[in-house]
N, C-alpha and C positions, 0 to 999 in steps of 0.2 A: 740596116740601121747604123747610124754613127753617133758618137757621143754628143754631137752638137744638138741632137734631138732631146737630150736630157738637160733640163734647166738647173740641175743640182750643182751647186758650187761649194757648199760646205757640208761636211759630214762629221757627226760625232758618234763614236762607238763607246758604249758603256761596257767596260770589261776588257782588261788587257791580258787575258789568259791565252791558252793554246789555240783558241779560235779567233778571238778578236784581234790579237796582235798580228799574226801572219796575214789574215784576211785584209785588214786595213792597210798593211804594208804593201801588199800586191795592188790593191786599188789605187793607193797613192802613187805607186811606181808607174802604173799603166795610165793613170789619169792625172797628169801634172797640173791640169787646170782646176782640179778640185782640192780644196784644203781639207785634210783629214786629221781629226783630233781624236786620240784614244784616251779615255779617262778611266781612272780607277782610284779607289780610296786607299789602296795598299801603296804606301809611300815607297817601301822597299822595292816593290815590283816596278813602279814607274821610274825610280832611279836606275834600275837595271836596264830598262828599255832606253834610257837616255845616256847610259854609260858610253864614253868615247871609245872604249875597248869593246868592239862588236862581239868578241868572244865571250863576253859576260852577259849577253842577252838572257833573260829569264827562261826563254823557250829555246831548246835546241832543235833545229830543223835544218837539214842540208840546204844551203842556198839562201836561208833567211837573212844571214848577216849581210850578204851582198845587196839584197833588196832593200833592207833597212838603211844600209849605208848610202844608197842612191837617193832615197826619198826623205830621210830624216833631216829636219831643219829647213827643207825646201817647202814641202807641202804635207809632211807627216810629222805630227807632234804628239807627245805623250805628257799628260799632266794630271794632277789631282784636283784641278779647278773644274769640278763637274758642272756646276750651274752655268758658268759662263760659256762653256763649250756647247751645252744643250741650247742655251738661248740663241747662240749664233748659228745654229745648224738648220739647214733645210731638211736634212734627213738624219734620223737617230737610229742606230743599230743597238738592239738589246742583246748583248753577248755575255751574260752573267752565268754563274754556276747554277745548275738545277739538280742538286743531289737527290738521292732517294731519301724519303722521310724516315726518320729514326724513331718517331713516336707519334701517337694520335692515330686518327683514321688513315688507313692505308700505309701504316708504318712498315718499312721493309720492301715496299713495292711502288707506291705512288711517288711522284716527283714533288719535292719541296719547292714551291714556287714563290717563296718569300722574297727572293732577290729580284725576280721578275716583277712582282707587284710593287716593290719599293722603287725600282727603276721607272716603272710606268707612272707612279705617283710623282716622282721627281720631274719627269718630263712634263706631266700635266701642270705642275706648279710653275715651271720657269720657261717653258717653250714660248716662242713668240711667232705670231702669224700662222701660216700653214706649215705643219711639220709632218713629214712622212715617217712613221715609226715602223721599223723592220725587226721582226722576230728573227734573231740569228741563233739563239740558244735552241737546243733540242727540247721540244715541249710536247706535252700531251695534246692530242687533238681536242679542239674547242677552247684552248687557252686564250686564243685571240678574243674570245667573248669577254673575258675578264679584263684584258688590256683595253679593249674598246670601251667597256663600261667606265673604267677609271678615266680614260681620256675624254669620253663623252661628258662626264660630269664637269670636267674643267671647261669644256667647250660651251656647255650650257651656262656656266658662270659668267661667260661673256668676254672679258677683256684681258689683255696681257698685263704684265706686272708694271710696266713703266709708261707706255705711250697710248694706252687705250685701244690698241688694235685688237681685232677679233681673233681668237684662237680657233684653229680648225686642225683636225688630224685625219690622216689615213693610216690604216694598219695593213702591213704586208707580212707574209711569211716567206722567208728566204733561207731555208735550212742549209747547213753545210754538209758536204759529203767528202770530208778530208780524211785521208789515212795518215796517221802520224808517221813520220819518217819520209813521206813523199808529199807533204802538204803543199809545198811551194809549186811543185809540178802539177798537183791536182788543181791548184788555184789558177795557174797560168794556162793550163790546157785541160779544162774540166770536161768530163763526159757529158755533163749537163748542168745548167743553172736553173733551179726551180724557184719560181716566184708565184705565190698564191695571194689572191686578194679580191676585193670587190670593186675597188676604184681603178678603172682602166687607165686613167691618166697617171696615177701613182705607180701602177705596174710598169708603164712605159718609161717613167722617169728612172726607175731602178734598172730596167732592161737596157736603157740607153747607156748607163754606166758600164755594165758588163759588155755591151756590144763594142766598146772600144777595142777589145781584144778577143772576144768570144764570138764565133759564128752564130748568126741569129737562129739557125736551126737547132742549136744546142740550148737555147733559152726557152724553157718550157713555162707556160702560163697556165695556172689552175685556179680553182677556188681555194679559199683559206684552209678549209678542213682537209682537202686532199693533200695540200702541201705539208701541213703539220703531220698527217698520218704517214705520208710517204717516207719521211725521215725515220720514224720508228720502224716501219716495215722494212726499209733497206737494211738497217742494222740487224733486225731480227733474222732476215734471210741470210746475211753473211755469217752471223753467229751460228745459225742452224747448220750451215755447211761445215763449220769447224767442229761442232759437236758430232755431226754425222761421220766425218772422216775419222775422228778420234774413237768413235764407237767401233768402226771397222778395224782400226789399228789394234784394239784389244783383241778382236777376233783373229786378226792375222797372227798375233803373237801366240795365240792358243793353237792355231792350226798349222803353222809353218809357212803361211803366206807372207808376202812383203807388201806393206801398205803403200810403198812408193810405186811398186809395179801395178798394184790395183788402181791407185790414183791416176797413173799415167794411162792405163787402159780405159778407164771410164772418162777421163778428161778429153780424150780424142773424140768423144761423142759430141757433136755440135750442139745437141740439146742440153748438155751438161756443162761443157767447158772446163778449162783446167784451173781456174782461179779458186783459191781457198780450199784446195785439196791436199794441203800439206799437214800431216799429223804433227801434234806437238803437245805441250802441257796445257793447252786450252787457251781461250781468248781472255784478254784483259783490256785495259784502257778505260777511258772515262765514259764510254757510251754503250757498249754492247750489253753488259749485264743490266745496267740502269734502264736502258730503253726497253729491253725485253720484259723486265719486271714491271715497268710502267705499262707496257702493252697487256700484260697479264692482269694488272689491276683494272685497266679500262674494260677489258673483256668481261671481267667479273661484275664490274659496275653496271654494264649493260646486259647482264644475265646470260652471257655466253660462256658457261662453265667449261664445256668441252674444248672450246677454243683456248681458253685460259690454261687449261691443263696441258694442252699440246705444247704451247710455247714455254710453259714453266719447265717442262722436261728438258729443254735445251740448256737452261741454267743448271739444272740438277746434274746432267751428265757432265757439264764442264767442271763442276766442283768434284765430281767423282773421279775424273781423269787426274786432277791434281792430287787428290788423296791416294789414288792408285800408284802414282809415281813415288810418292813419299813412302808408301808401304813397300814398294818394290826395293827401294834402297835398303830399308831395314832388313827385309828378308834375305837379300843377296849378301849382306854383311853379317851373316851368321845369326840373324835374329836380334841383334843388339847393336846400337851405335853410341851407347853411352860412353862419353869421353873420347870418341873417335873424331879425328880431324877430317872434315869434308870440305873440299874446295868447290865453291859455287861460282860458276862463270856466267855472269849476266844477271841483272836484277830488274832492268827496265822491262816493261811488258812486251816490247818488241825492239828490234834493232833500229838504229838511227833516230832515237828519241831519248830524252831524259825523263820521260813520264813513267811513273810507277803505279798509277792508279789502277787498282784491281789486277796488278801484275800477278801471273801465276806463281812467280818466285816467292811472293809474300806468303801464301798459304803453305807452299811446300817447305819453305824455310821454317816457318812457325812449327809445323809438325815435326820436323827434324830436331829443332831446338827442344821441343817438348819431350822428345825421346832421349835427350841428353847429349846430343852431338855438339862438337865444337866447330862452328862454321867459319870459314874464311872466304869472304865474298869479294869478287872483282867485277867492276862494271866501268866501262870507259867514260860514261857520262853521268852516272847517278852518284850523288854525294853521300858521304858517311852520315850526315845529318838526316838526309831523306830516308836512308835505310833504317836508321834508329827510329824515326817517326813511324815508319811502316811496320816495323817489327815490334814496336811498343817497348823497347828496352835499349839501354845504351850499350856500346861495345864492351865486351868482357871476354877474357881468355878462359873463363871457368866452363865447366860442363854446362850444357844448355845455354851457351853464349855464342856470340859472333864477333868477328873482327873483319877489317878490310885488309886487302893486300894490294900492292902496286902492280902486280902482274900475275898471270896464270901460273908461272913457274914458282913464284913465291908462295902463292896460295896452295899449290900442290905439294910443297915440301913437307914431308912427314905425313901426308894425308893417306887415308885408306881409299878414298874415292874422289873422282872429279865429276861434278854434275854440270852439264851445259843447259841453262834454262832460258837464255836469250840468244837469238841467231845472229850475233855480231859477226861480221865477215872475217875478222881476224881469228875467230875460233875455228874456222875451216882450214887454217894454215898453221896450226900449233906444232911445235917440235915435240913429238911424242917420245922420241928417244930421250930427250933432256928431261921431260916431265916424268916419264917412267923411272928414270934413274934416281929421282929424289923421293919417290913415294914408298910407303910401307907396303910390303907384300903379304898376302895377295892384294893386288890393286885393281880397282874397277873404274871404268868410264861409263857413266849413265848419261847418254846423249838424248835428252828429251826433245831436241830439235833436228836430230839426224843430219847435222851439219859437219861434224868432225870426220876426219879421215880414219874410218874404223879399222881399215887394214893396217895403217901405220901404228895405230894404238895397240892392236893385237900383236904386231911384230915387236913392239916395245915391251911386251909381256903383260899387258893389261887385259883383264876380262872386260868384255864390252856388251852393254845392253843399249839397243837403239829402239826408240819408240816405233811400234808397228812392225818389227822384224821378228819373224818366228824362228 
């Protein structure tokens, strides 16, 4: 299949966040014949996408600046003019936030679909002619029913806003399978593109866009419900592997085994594979916990209590791992960290991103602050303002406070311990002689990512704890 088989010439994406922005940038880059417009009501975010300085894009992803630089102003546009972009579009992607509900039925587990509903209603109100509506946000299975109902009501009302043309809609599910930090590579060379729907013509329109650069055998076509559920299931399986290896890490520490050796041994089994077998402080990001809790809620909704309990335990163990690390720090530092300076290296939920949503560092830092520690935090991409928002308090040098530092060496000066919570590559090459020389003794390295040179840290006089090492 080639792109000539897709009649789509104008795309609108509602939502300029971590999914919408990069996805549309790659589509625009690979399909210069398609005009792609990304819309958002957040003026500050749109201004950042339009900033001439590509280093100021609101999303940090390796390679994203180059992609945006090639397409922006040619066929990639960012604007707050939502209605005009929808009206002009042949295809509209819904890529808005779907957070976990905080109140009402399903609070703490079910997805809050208010922004999906609002977007669908806006499309229904201003779209013209035939519009293909694509679910890009991660959604509970059967959400397309609600979207179709809203669009169907507009279709039954008959005519477009200006010229009397008939409105018609097709709804597709096209979930993203991006890993932050490698999103551009994931988009440019995906394992698979999943398209679910009931309208075969609409499916082929979207497939034709991707076929510009994705081999046809990697473009999977399913029904709507399978597509929606596949996204939740993929994230649940990946998160399950992280919780599983972290549970074994705790057992390794108790028995004298090494989780890296165990992971290498089982990863050579072709039935298991080596991916997601690295122990650490647990999973974070925008999707894993939210999607598992959503899966738990859906299972309970359909009366599958045992299935719900199974998946809920994945989240429970993830939280336990973060609590365990915080307790470990307190225990090793003579049972109290009140007033002690602790250097925290890394705050993003993983390397090569500035995203802190559900980052393990948040829970761990909050617990250390509650114990009265003075935290000094370093992260190459996360701003002080974002850290303040996540920790719920402004910077302070007082007991139970936190500050930022410009470098690991500055953070470690006078510190009792260094904690590595994000696997940034530069933390594998730290000068432990220099760091050890400025720390208070006895000094500790708590390496929750097992990325540092432990032998060099020990040679510099530090006590070392590495996750999963007995």
